[in-house]
C-alpha positions as CSV (number, residue, x, y, z in Angstrom):
1,M,29.8,6.5,-18.3
2,P,32.0,8.8,-18.9
3,D,31.1,12.5,-20.3
4,L,35.1,13.2,-21.6
5,Y,37.0,10.8,-22.7
6,I,41.1,11.8,-22.7
7,F,43.2,10.4,-24.9
8,D,47.0,10.1,-25.3
9,F,48.2,10.6,-28.9
10,D,51.2,8.6,-30.2
11,G,50.3,5.0,-29.6
12,T,46.5,5.4,-28.8
13,L,45.6,7.6,-31.5
14,A,48.2,7.5,-34.2
15,D,50.9,4.9,-34.9
16,S,54.3,6.7,-34.9
17,A,56.6,3.7,-33.0
18,G,58.0,3.7,-36.8
19,W,59.0,6.8,-37.2
20,F,60.1,6.7,-33.4
21,R,62.2,3.7,-33.9
22,S,63.8,5.2,-37.1
23,I,65.6,8.2,-35.0
24,L,66.5,6.3,-32.0
25,P,70.0,5.6,-33.3
26,D,70.5,9.4,-33.7
27,I,69.1,10.4,-30.5
28,A,70.9,8.0,-28.5
29,K,74.2,9.2,-30.3
30,R,73.3,13.1,-29.8
31,F,72.3,12.3,-25.9
32,G,74.6,10.2,-25.1
33,F,72.6,7.0,-23.8
34,R,72.6,3.4,-25.4
35,C,70.7,3.0,-27.9
36,P,69.0,-0.7,-27.6
37,G,68.5,-3.0,-30.6
38,A,65.2,-4.3,-32.1
39,E,64.9,-7.5,-29.6
40,E,65.8,-5.2,-26.6
41,L,63.7,-2.9,-27.8
42,E,61.0,-5.4,-27.6
43,E,61.5,-6.8,-24.1
44,L,61.7,-3.1,-23.4
45,R,57.7,-2.7,-23.8
46,H,57.8,-5.3,-21.3
47,K,59.1,-3.0,-18.6
48,P,58.1,0.6,-16.9
49,P,59.7,3.5,-17.8
50,R,61.9,4.3,-14.9
51,E,63.4,0.7,-15.7
52,V,63.9,1.7,-19.5
53,M,65.7,4.7,-18.6
54,R,67.9,2.7,-16.2
55,V,68.4,-0.1,-18.7
56,L,69.6,2.6,-21.3
57,K,71.5,4.8,-18.9
58,I,69.3,8.3,-19.1
59,P,69.2,10.0,-16.5
60,G,66.4,12.2,-15.4
61,W,67.7,15.4,-16.6
62,K,67.9,14.9,-19.9
63,L,64.9,14.4,-20.6
64,V,63.3,17.4,-20.9
65,F,66.0,18.0,-23.6
66,I,65.3,14.7,-25.3
67,A,61.5,15.6,-25.5
68,V,62.3,19.2,-26.5
69,H,64.4,17.6,-29.6
70,V,62.1,15.3,-30.5
71,R,59.2,17.4,-30.6
72,K,61.2,19.7,-32.9
73,R,62.0,16.8,-35.3
74,A,58.3,15.6,-35.3
75,A,57.3,19.1,-36.1
76,R,59.8,19.1,-38.8
77,E,59.1,15.3,-40.3
78,G,57.1,13.3,-38.2
79,H,54.1,11.2,-40.0
80,F,51.5,9.6,-38.0
81,P,49.0,7.8,-39.3
82,I,46.0,7.2,-37.0
83,F,44.6,4.0,-36.5
84,D,42.2,2.4,-38.7
85,G,39.3,2.3,-36.8
86,V,39.8,6.3,-34.8
87,P,37.8,8.2,-36.7
88,E,34.8,6.1,-36.0
89,V,35.6,5.8,-32.9
90,L,35.4,9.9,-32.2
91,E,32.9,10.5,-34.0
92,A,30.8,7.8,-31.8
93,I,32.2,9.8,-28.9
94,K,30.4,12.9,-30.3
95,A,27.6,11.3,-31.0
96,S,27.3,10.6,-27.6
97,G,27.6,13.8,-26.6
98,A,30.9,13.7,-24.4
99,K,33.9,15.6,-25.0
100,I,36.8,14.7,-26.2
101,A,40.5,16.2,-24.8
102,I,43.7,15.3,-25.9
103,V,46.8,15.1,-23.8
104,S,50.5,14.6,-25.3
105,S,53.9,14.7,-25.3
106,N,53.4,15.8,-28.7
107,A,53.4,19.3,-30.4
108,E,49.8,20.6,-30.3
109,A,50.7,21.8,-34.2
110,S,52.4,17.7,-34.9
111,V,48.9,16.3,-33.3
112,R,46.2,18.4,-35.0
113,R,47.9,17.7,-38.2
114,A,47.7,13.8,-38.3
115,L,44.5,14.3,-37.1
116,G,43.8,16.2,-40.0
117,P,40.6,19.4,-39.7
118,D,38.0,17.2,-39.3
119,L,39.0,15.1,-36.7
120,S,40.5,18.1,-35.1
121,A,37.3,19.7,-35.2
122,K,36.1,16.8,-32.8
123,V,39.0,18.0,-30.3
124,D,37.4,19.8,-27.2
125,A,40.4,20.6,-25.9
126,F,44.0,20.2,-26.5
127,S,46.9,20.0,-23.9
128,C,50.1,19.1,-25.4
129,G,54.3,19.5,-24.5
130,A,53.5,17.1,-21.3
131,G,57.1,15.8,-19.7
132,M,57.7,12.4,-19.6
133,F,56.1,12.4,-16.1
134,G,54.2,15.5,-16.1
135,K,50.8,14.3,-17.9
136,A,48.7,14.4,-14.4
137,K,49.0,18.5,-14.6
138,H,47.8,18.5,-17.8
139,F,45.1,16.2,-16.8
140,Q,44.3,18.8,-14.5
141,E,44.2,21.1,-17.0
142,V,41.5,19.7,-19.3
143,L,39.0,18.5,-16.4
144,A,39.2,22.5,-15.5
145,K,39.2,24.0,-18.8
146,L,36.0,21.8,-19.7
147,G,34.3,21.7,-15.8
148,V,34.4,17.7,-15.9
149,P,35.1,16.5,-12.6
150,A,38.1,13.7,-12.5
151,G,35.1,10.9,-11.2
152,R,33.0,12.0,-14.8
153,A,36.3,11.3,-17.0
154,L,38.2,8.8,-18.7
155,A,41.9,8.5,-19.6
156,V,43.5,6.0,-22.6
157,G,46.7,5.7,-23.3
158,D,49.0,2.6,-24.2
159,E,52.0,3.3,-21.6
160,I,52.6,2.6,-18.0
161,R,52.7,6.7,-17.4
162,D,49.2,6.9,-18.8
163,I,48.1,4.7,-16.2
164,D,49.9,6.2,-13.3
165,A,49.2,9.6,-13.8
166,A,45.4,9.3,-14.4
167,R,45.7,7.6,-10.9
168,D,47.3,10.4,-9.4
169,V,44.3,12.9,-10.2
170,G,41.5,10.5,-9.5
171,L,40.4,9.8,-13.1
172,K,40.0,6.3,-14.3
173,S,42.3,4.8,-17.3
174,A,41.8,2.5,-20.0
175,A,45.3,1.0,-21.7
176,V,45.0,-0.4,-25.0
177,A,47.7,-2.8,-26.6
178,W,48.8,-1.3,-29.9
179,G,50.8,0.7,-28.8
180,F,54.2,0.6,-26.7
181,A,53.9,-0.9,-23.7
182,M,52.9,-4.9,-23.9
183,Q,49.7,-6.7,-22.5
184,P,51.3,-8.2,-19.1
185,A,52.8,-4.6,-18.7
186,L,49.9,-2.6,-18.8
187,E,47.8,-5.3,-17.2
188,A,50.1,-5.3,-13.6
189,A,50.2,-1.4,-13.5
190,G,46.2,-1.6,-13.2
191,P,44.4,0.0,-15.3
192,D,40.4,0.1,-14.7
193,Y,39.5,-0.6,-18.5
194,F,41.9,-2.6,-21.2
195,F,41.3,-3.0,-24.6
196,E,43.2,-5.2,-26.8
197,T,41.5,-4.0,-30.6
198,V,40.2,-0.3,-31.9
199,A,37.2,-2.2,-32.2
200,D,37.1,-3.4,-28.5
201,F,36.9,0.2,-27.9
202,R,34.5,1.1,-30.3
203,A,32.2,-1.5,-29.1
204,F,32.5,0.2,-25.1
205,V,31.8,3.8,-26.7
206,A,28.9,1.9,-28.7
207,G,28.1,0.5,-25.1
208,A,28.2,3.7,-23.1
209,A,26.5,6.1,-25.4
């Protein structure tokens, strides 16, 4: 069972969807892409990231500028509540002797603020500021820092790109249903594990201990 759990943050450990939806119209206007309505946004949750970019007319070269702006804005005004049950999951992982890392597109300061000092102290490594399609490099960084082989780690996330990045570096992946991407889209991407609820994932951790 895993010696290391590598978590995504937004949509996996913390509920940032409401905040992101609230700033989306402004972001779309600022960076010149089409802003989807609420119904279309739900439809986009079924699509892979590059298809979302195509539908909204977001060229790849703009991604880094959008990401930097969103990270800065999150640091100033973002409030990201931790999902119910997540603190208990992290505690169970630490009790099992396994390590915890967080790889996120968000800034480390924002992640630590949302977690609070007690939960942040349970995290063995942070690798933040990942680009939209740049998580594989960050996965490799935490594996090297913590001295854990890829085959002994599990990447946990709520998006198709998390599954793809894990596969690129030889990690097993776990997809979760409480974040951005919808279950059919996640399952089609072929994760090694799929969890519908935080409680389901906690039961997995308990069984792995």
